ZAMARFI-992443 format. One record per residue (C-alpha): residue number from 1; chain; y, x, z. Coordinates in nm, 3 decimals. Layout:
(site NUM; "A"; (Y; X; Z)),
...
This chain:
(site 1; "A"; (0.367; 1.968; -0.548)),
(site 2; "A"; (0.392; 1.768; -0.222)),
(site 3; "A"; (0.535; 1.417; -0.251)),
(site 4; "A"; (0.805; 1.291; -0.014)),
(site 5; "A"; (0.827; 0.915; 0.036)),
(site 6; "A"; (0.976; 0.681; 0.289)),
(site 7; "A"; (0.834; 0.351; 0.414)),
(site 8; "A"; (0.940; 0.104; 0.682)),
(site 9; "A"; (0.839; 0.224; 1.028)),
(site 10; "A"; (0.532; 0.064; 1.184)),
(site 11; "A"; (0.410; 0.050; 1.541)),
(site 12; "A"; (0.125; 0.286; 1.453)),
(site 13; "A"; (0.388; 0.557; 1.382)),
(site 14; "A"; (0.485; 0.568; 1.749)),
(site 15; "A"; (0.266; 0.859; 1.864)),
(site 16; "A"; (0.355; 1.087; 1.572)),
(site 17; "A"; (0.729; 1.010; 1.584)),
(site 18; "A"; (0.734; 1.059; 1.960)),
(site 19; "A"; (0.552; 1.391; 1.915)),
(site 20; "A"; (0.814; 1.504; 1.663)),
(site 21; "A"; (1.106; 1.395; 1.881)),
(site 22; "A"; (0.972; 1.564; 2.193)),
(site 23; "A"; (0.900; 1.892; 2.013)),
(site 24; "A"; (1.240; 1.918; 1.844)),
(site 25; "A"; (1.538; 2.122; 1.956)),
(site 26; "A"; (1.773; 1.833; 2.030)),
(site 27; "A"; (2.085; 2.048; 2.029)),
(site 28; "A"; (2.260; 1.821; 1.779)),
(site 29; "A"; (2.139; 1.475; 1.876)),
(site 30; "A"; (2.072; 1.271; 2.184)),
(site 31; "A"; (1.755; 1.067; 2.182)),
(site 32; "A"; (1.743; 0.789; 2.440)),
(site 33; "A"; (1.364; 0.762; 2.407)),
(site 34; "A"; (1.186; 0.951; 2.685)),
(site 35; "A"; (0.835; 0.801; 2.681)),
(site 36; "A"; (0.580; 0.683; 2.427)),
(site 37; "A"; (0.625; 0.328; 2.558)),
(site 38; "A"; (0.999; 0.346; 2.486)),
(site 39; "A"; (0.921; 0.465; 2.132)),
(site 40; "A"; (0.689; 0.168; 2.084)),
(site 41; "A"; (0.959; -0.072; 2.210)),
(site 42; "A"; (1.207; 0.085; 1.966)),
(site 43; "A"; (0.966; 0.036; 1.676)),
(site 44; "A"; (0.895; -0.324; 1.778)),
(site 45; "A"; (1.268; -0.401; 1.743)),
(site 46; "A"; (1.280; -0.283; 1.381)),
(site 47; "A"; (1.191; -0.620; 1.225)),
(site 48; "A"; (1.466; -0.800; 1.417)),
(site 49; "A"; (1.716; -0.529; 1.317)),
(site 50; "A"; (1.617; -0.574; 0.950)),
(site 51; "A"; (1.648; -0.952; 0.963)),
(site 52; "A"; (1.995; -0.915; 1.117)),
(site 53; "A"; (2.094; -0.668; 0.840)),
(site 54; "A"; (2.183; -0.425; 1.119)),
(site 55; "A"; (1.950; -0.128; 1.079)),
(site 56; "A"; (1.670; -0.018; 0.846)),
(site 57; "A"; (1.442; 0.254; 0.984)),
(site 58; "A"; (1.185; 0.443; 0.780)),
(site 59; "A"; (0.912; 0.696; 0.840)),
(site 60; "A"; (0.939; 1.005; 0.620)),
(site 61; "A"; (0.604; 1.097; 0.470)),
(site 62; "A"; (0.490; 1.420; 0.310)),
(site 63; "A"; (0.175; 1.344; 0.112)),
(site 64; "A"; (0.127; 1.032; 0.327)),
(site 65; "A"; (0.158; 1.221; 0.657)),
(site 66; "A"; (0.453; 1.136; 0.886)),
(site 67; "A"; (0.691; 1.433; 0.918)),
(site 68; "A"; (1.013; 1.263; 1.026)),
(site 69; "A"; (1.227; 0.953; 1.015)),
(site 70; "A"; (1.544; 0.828; 0.857)),
(site 71; "A"; (1.752; 0.519; 0.892)),
(site 72; "A"; (2.044; 0.327; 0.754)),
(site 73; "A"; (2.271; 0.143; 0.997)),
(site 74; "A"; (2.500; -0.123; 0.851)),
(site 75; "A"; (2.858; -0.148; 0.980)),
(site 76; "A"; (2.871; -0.496; 1.129)),
(site 77; "A"; (3.247; -0.529; 1.070)),
(site 78; "A"; (3.229; -0.391; 0.716)),
(site 79; "A"; (2.882; -0.486; 0.587)),
(site 80; "A"; (2.937; -0.301; 0.260)),
(site 81; "A"; (2.928; 0.032; 0.452)),
(site 82; "A"; (2.620; 0.208; 0.589)),
(site 83; "A"; (2.552; 0.525; 0.783)),
(site 84; "A"; (2.245; 0.741; 0.727)),
(site 85; "A"; (2.067; 0.940; 0.996)),
(site 86; "A"; (1.751; 1.152; 0.972)),
(site 87; "A"; (1.528; 1.405; 1.143)),
(site 88; "A"; (1.233; 1.613; 1.024)),
(site 89; "A"; (0.963; 1.788; 1.226)),
(site 90; "A"; (1.063; 2.150; 1.288)),
(site 91; "A"; (0.749; 2.276; 1.109)),
(site 92; "A"; (0.862; 2.104; 0.787)),
(site 93; "A"; (1.235; 2.181; 0.790)),
(site 94; "A"; (1.393; 2.377; 0.506)),
(site 95; "A"; (1.164; 2.233; 0.238)),
(site 96; "A"; (1.399; 1.970; 0.094)),
(site 97; "A"; (1.224; 1.684; 0.274)),
(site 98; "A"; (1.538; 1.550; 0.444)),
(site 99; "A"; (1.731; 1.568; 0.115)),
(site 100; "A"; (1.466; 1.368; -0.069)),
(site 101; "A"; (1.450; 1.110; 0.213)),
(site 102; "A"; (1.830; 1.073; 0.199)),
(site 103; "A"; (1.817; 1.022; -0.178)),
(site 104; "A"; (1.557; 0.747; -0.142)),
(site 105; "A"; (1.742; 0.582; 0.145)),
(site 106; "A"; (2.067; 0.599; -0.051)),
(site 107; "A"; (1.905; 0.425; -0.347)),
(site 108; "A"; (1.792; 0.142; -0.119)),
(site 109; "A"; (2.136; 0.122; 0.039)),
(site 110; "A"; (2.328; 0.099; -0.286)),
(site 111; "A"; (2.088; -0.104; -0.497)),
(site 112; "A"; (1.879; -0.314; -0.261)),
(site 113; "A"; (2.128; -0.374; 0.022)),
(site 114; "A"; (2.440; -0.381; -0.198)),
(site 115; "A"; (2.637; -0.118; -0.008)),
(site 116; "A"; (2.950; 0.026; -0.163)),
(site 117; "A"; (2.981; 0.325; 0.070)),
(site 118; "A"; (2.730; 0.538; 0.259)),
(site 119; "A"; (2.831; 0.791; 0.524)),
(site 120; "A"; (2.655; 1.077; 0.698)),
(site 121; "A"; (2.797; 1.209; 1.024)),
(site 122; "A"; (2.676; 1.540; 1.161)),
(site 123; "A"; (2.769; 1.761; 1.452)),
(site 124; "A"; (2.995; 2.035; 1.314)),
(site 125; "A"; (2.748; 2.295; 1.446)),
(site 126; "A"; (2.458; 2.146; 1.246)),
(site 127; "A"; (2.468; 2.357; 0.930)),
(site 128; "A"; (2.128; 2.236; 0.806)),
(site 129; "A"; (2.237; 1.872; 0.813)),
(site 130; "A"; (2.560; 1.961; 0.638)),
(site 131; "A"; (2.358; 2.130; 0.361)),
(site 132; "A"; (2.152; 1.811; 0.319)),
(site 133; "A"; (2.470; 1.605; 0.269)),
(site 134; "A"; (2.611; 1.856; 0.021)),
(site 135; "A"; (2.283; 1.886; -0.169)),
(site 136; "A"; (2.273; 1.506; -0.205)),
(site 137; "A"; (2.625; 1.495; -0.350)),
(site 138; "A"; (2.813; 1.360; -0.049)),
(site 139; "A"; (3.180; 1.451; -0.024)),
(site 140; "A"; (3.328; 1.592; 0.294)),
(site 141; "A"; (3.607; 1.361; 0.404)),
(site 142; "A"; (3.708; 1.526; 0.729)),
(site 143; "A"; (3.634; 1.592; 1.094)),
(site 144; "A"; (3.605; 1.321; 1.357)),
(site 145; "A"; (3.708; 1.451; 1.698)),
(site 146; "A"; (3.486; 1.391; 1.999)),
(site 147; "A"; (3.289; 1.110; 1.834)),
(site 148; "A"; (2.941; 1.240; 1.913)),
(site 149; "A"; (2.801; 1.247; 2.268)),
(site 150; "A"; (2.511; 1.460; 2.384)),
(site 151; "A"; (2.428; 1.464; 2.752)),
(site 152; "A"; (2.771; 1.357; 2.868)),
(site 153; "A"; (2.960; 1.609; 2.652)),
(site 154; "A"; (3.154; 1.507; 2.344)),
(site 155; "A"; (3.145; 1.692; 2.014)),
(site 156; "A"; (3.322; 1.679; 1.680)),
(site 157; "A"; (3.143; 1.563; 1.366)),
(site 158; "A"; (3.197; 1.614; 0.997)),
(site 159; "A"; (3.215; 1.295; 0.793)),
(site 160; "A"; (3.051; 1.304; 0.451)),
(site 161; "A"; (3.044; 0.999; 0.227)),
(site 162; "A"; (2.945; 0.872; -0.116)),
(site 163; "A"; (3.053; 0.556; -0.293)),
(site 164; "A"; (2.882; 0.354; -0.561)),
């Protein structure tokens, strides 16, 4: 059975992550990265974000091959709260990879970073992401109106959360 793991993102992940991002249907997320050089700059900032306890980004691996990414952003006003985000290459979606990455990221959040609450926000049209949150035991807390922007338009998101 294939093994899903996560590891901190490295600069050498840039080409594969950029390939995934540029081949995805970005209907539910806006990605500010438009070039490989921008992806490399993003990855170079990861260490500073970790040191500042601001954001922890990971590459999602399937049998050691990069198939996506996930991250945990810490609320700077409430550092006991984090928000998870994730994406998986279209060719590997629907196989439980995102769910396993969320479980691993959640474990780090609660036990290594000391979070008390982890949230997942998803566009209300993103049924696959909602299934990931449900499968991982997150509880739907409500709908946030016009909180998510894609290409200048604003969309509603569901808020799912889990506490320790």
